[in-house]
N, C-alpha and C positions, 0 to 999 in steps of 0.2 A: 656269244660270246664276242663279238663285235664292239657292242653296245661297252660290256664289263671294260674290256680293253681302251677303248677311247674315253671311259670315267678315268680309270687306273692312269693313263697318259697325262688327262689336264689336272690330275691332282697333283702328279710331279711335276706337271712345269709350274704350277703354283707354288710347290713349296721351294723348288729353285730358284725361283722369282725374289721368295720370302728370304729365303738363306743368302740372297744378292744383297740384302738392304740391311742386313744385322749384321752385327759387330764379327769379325772371324772366328771367334771364341763357341759363338753357337750355331754357327753356320756348319759346322763338321756333324754335330749331331742332329741337326735338320735334313744334310744329305743321306744321309742312314737311312732318316722314317722315310724319305722318297723310295728307297730303294723296296719297301714291304709290299705283300699285296695286296693291304687296303692304306696307301697313304696317309688319304684324309683322315681318315678316324685314327692311325697311326700320330698324326700330329694332334688331333684332337684330346687324345687320351695321354700328352706327352706333357707334365710341367715344366719340364726346363725349357720348352718351346711359347709357353705361357708365359711365364716369367721373362724369357729373354724379347718377346715383344711387348709385355707390360713396362719394360723398364726402357724402352724407345721408343713408345709413345707421345708425339708430340702435340697432333690435333689439328695446325698449320695446313694451309691449300695447299703448301707444296712437301708435307709429310709424305714419303713416301709409303710407310705403314697405311695411310689413310687411305691413301692410291691401291696400296696391293688389298686392303679390308674391302672398298667398292669394288673395284674389279672382279675379285672373290665371289662376291654376295650376286654380281650379276651373271655370272655364270649358272647353268641349268641342274647342275650338279648338287642332288640334295645334300649330301655330304659337306660339300663345299662349304655353302648355305649355313648348315650346323654348325661347322667351324668359327664363321665369323659371328655366328649367335654367340658363341659359349665367349668372346670380348665382349660383350652388351654389358653386363656389370661394371666392366673397368671404365668401358667407354663412356657409358652416363654418368658412371660417379666423376670420372674427371670434367665431362663437358659442364654438366650441370654445377658444380663448384666452382671453376673458371666462370660462366656465365652469369654467377649471381655475387661474383665476389670483383666485378666491375674489370671483368680483362677484356681487352679488344677484341670484336666480334668476330674480327677478320682474323683473327688468329686460331679461332677455333672454326675456320669454314671447314676443313679435314673433318672434323669429328661431326657437325652437319651436313655434310654428304652424305656421310655412312646411312646417319639416323634416317634422312630422306629417301633412301635408297630403300630400306626395310620397310618405312612407312607407305613407298609407295607401290612396291610389292603386294604389302597388306589389303590396300587400297583395291590393287587389280581384285584380287582374291575374293575380297567380298562382294564384287559386284554392286555397290552402291547400297547394298542390306545393312540394316543394323544387328547386334548380337544380341540373342534374346533367350532368356529362363524362362522355362515352364515355371509356375508355382504352382501345387495344388492344392484345389479347397478345401480347406480341413475341416469343414462342414460336410463334406460326404464322406460315406465310409469307406475303408481303407477295402479292395479287392481281398486280401488277405484275411479279413474279418467280416466280411459280407460275401454271400454269392456273386455270381458274373449276372445272371438274371434280373434286373432291376422291375420292380412293379411298374405297371403303364402308367400309372398316376404322378409318377414323379418326374420330376422337371429337370433334365442335365444343364450343371449351373457350369460354364466355363471357367475355364483355371486362369488365374491370372498370369498376365505375362510380364516381366522383368526386362528394362533396357538393360545390358550389360552395357553397351556401347553403342550411340548413333551411328548413322550413316557416315561414312567417312567421304571428308572432300579430296580431291588434289591437290597437291599444293608444292610448289617448285622452289621455295624458299621455305627459312626457318624465319617466321615473322613471331614476336614477342606474345603476342595473341595466340597464338597457334602451337607454342611450342610445346606447352602440358600434355594436351593433343600429341603431335609426332613423338615427343619419349615415350609416352603410357602406353601409346599403339607398337612402338617398338619392344618394350617391356612384355606387352602381351604377346608377341611373336616369339621371344625367348620362354614365355610361360608354357607356350604351346608345343615345345620341346624340352620342356622341362627334365622330362623321363630321360633322356637322352645327354643332358648335360654331364659334363665330366663333376667330382665333389669339388674338388677345387674353385670351381666358377661358381656353385653353389656357397659355399664359404666365404668368398670375395662377396658376392652379391649382400649374403645377409649381415657381414661386416660394413659395407658401405651402408647397409638399409640402416643399422643402430645409429651411425654416426650422423647421417640425413636427420635421423629426429633430434639428437642433440639433448636429450635430455635426460640426468641419471639422476635424478632427485628420489628421495627413500618411497614417493609414492608407487615406484616402479613396481615393488615386492607387496604392495597392500592388498593384491588379490591372494598373492598366499598365505599371508598372516592369515587371512579368515578362511584360508579353506584349514589350517594347520588349525584353528581354533573349532571348525565344525567337527573333524575328525576328534579331537579330545573330547568333545561334547556328546561323542556319538553319532553326528549327524551324517557321516561320511563326506566327500570331497567337496561336493556343493551342496548338500543341504536340501532343504523341504520349502517349498513355496514361499511359508513366511520367511525364512530364513535370507530367501532371495530380494523378497520386498525390504528388510532390512537394509542389508548390503546395499542395493541400492537409495535406500533415504541419508543411509552412512555418509555413502560415495558423495550425493549432492550435497553433504553439508562440507563434506572434507575438501570439494573444489574452490579454488583457488576465486574469489569472486572481481580481484582486481584484476579486472581484465585489460591488457594490454595489445597492441597490433598482433592481429592473429598472425602467429607465424605459419600456417598454413598456407597465408595469402603473402605474408612480408616478412623479407627477412631481418634481422635487428642485428646480425652478426656483419662483424666486418673481416679484413682477412684479404691476403692475397692467393688463396687457394694451391699455396704449397701443401697444404695438407691432405690432399685429395683423397690419399691412398690411407690416411684414419679414417676418412669420414668427416664431412663439412656439415655442419647446420645448414639446410636448404628449404627455401618453400616447399610445401607438399600439396599441390593441389589435390582434387579427388581423381582426374586424372590421370596421376603418375600413384595416387597412394592403392587405388583401388587394383593394381596389375603387382604393386609391392607386396600389399596383403596377399595376395594369391600365391605368389610365390613363396612365401614367408611359409605358407600354409603346409605348400608340401615339403618344403625344408623341414617342418616342425615333426610332419607327422607322416611321410613318407616313410613304409616300413624299409628299404632298402639303403635309407640314407645312414650314411656312419654318425656315429655319435657326436662327431666335432662339428658337423653341419647342424645335428639338431640343437645342440647349444647354442650355437650361434646363434640359431632361430629363434630360437626360447629369448634371449638376451635383446635381439631386436626389436619381437613383437612387445615386449616389457616397457624397451623405451619410446616404442612409439605409441603405446597407450599411455605412459605418462605425461605426453606431449598433448596426446588428444584430451585427456582431462584437464592440464592445464589452459589450454588453446577452445576447451569446451566446444567441439566439432563434433555431434551426435554420432553421424556415421562413423568415423574414425574410433569412437572410444565402444559402441557396439562389435566391430568387428575386430578390434583390438581384442577387448572382454572377452569374448567368443573363443577365441584362438587361444589366450592363455588358460582359459576354463577348460578345453580340451588337452591340451598338453599335461595341465595338472591332474587331469583324471586318468589321462596316460603313465603317467609318473607313478600317480598311487595305485594304480593295476598292476604296473611292472615290478613295482616294491611290496606288495602284498604277495603276488606271486612266486617272489623270491623268497621272501621269507617264510611260505609255507611249504616250495621246497626245502628250504634249508631242514625246517622243522622236521619234515617226513624222513629225511637222509638221520639225522640223528638220532631216529626212534628206533630203539632194537626190535628186532623182529624173532619170532621162535623158529628154530631152523626145522623144516618141513620134514613130515616122516617119511621114508622111502616107500613107493605105491609097492604093494605086491598083487602081483599079477595071478589070477587062478586061471590054472590051464586046465583041460579035461585031458586025462590020457583016453 
C-alpha cells in the first residue's frame, strides 16, 4: 500500500511539474489527470497532453520540457519511464531532422541528454552482453515431425546464433560516430515496450518513418502489382518458387543502376528542419533502420492495432522498400520486402474471409422442420 501511494504521489508531482511549464490552456487538463488513481497511465493515454508537449518541445539545453523528460526518465517508476518513451518518436524525429540539416549542435543538447539517459539505462541493463537470436538449423527435423528420441548415431548440430546488437559501450556525450548506435538503442527501448504504447504514438512513428525514407516513386507498389498479377493467374498472393525467382530477376533488372551517393549513409537534401513533423529525408544506417523495421512490423501486423496505424505502417514500409531498392542496400531490401509480402498475405486473407462471409450470408437457407419428440406414456 505504501509503495502504491508513493508511486502515485511521485507521478502526481511530475504531472504538476509538467503543467507548470506548459501553456495555461493545457495546464488545467493536466491537473485533472493528476487526480486520477493512476496518474502516469492517465497522462500516457491522453492525446491532449501529447499534443501540448509536442507543440512546445524545443530541444535546447535550456528547454524545460527536455529537463522534465530527463528527470522523469531517471525516476525508478516504470510507468513514468514508459511515459517518456512514448515521446521518443517525436523526439528522435526532431533531433535527426535538425542534426542532419546543419542545426547548431548546442541547440539540440536537450534532445541529446534524454537520448543519452535512455541509452545509459539500456547499457546498464544489458551488463555488457550482446542481444542474440537463435536461428534453428533447418537441416534437422522439427520436433513436430519427428520423435523426440534421436538415434544414437546422430550428431547434434549447434543452432546458428545471430547478433541483433553488439555489446554497448558507455557514452557520456553524443559523438557523430556513435549517434546512430545511441538513437538506435533508444528506438530498441521503445520497441521493447511497444505493446503498451498508445496508438497515436505508433501512428506518429509510422508517419515519421515514411518521411525519413523520402521515397515516393512508383516502385513503392511494384510488389503489390505482382501479387495482383499472381492472383489473376491463379497462383495465389505469393506464388510458387518459380514465380519468386522470376520476381527477383525482374526486380534486379528494374533497379536503377545509376548509383548516386547512398542516402542510407549521406543525405543529399538540404533544408532547415522546419518540416520535421511531416518527416524529413535523413540518413538511415542499419543501426537505426533495424529497430525502425521491427517497430513497423509490430504496427503492421499487431492484431490489436487500429486500422489507421496499420495503414500508416504499410505506407512507411513501402517507402523504405523503394528507397532501399534505389540505394541497393541488400539487408533493407530483404527486410522491407518480407514485411510487404506479409502485409499482402494478411490483406488478401482478410478480403477472402470477408467475401466468403458475405456470400454465405446472402445464400438462402431452407427453414428447418419443427422437431417432433416422441414421448412414451
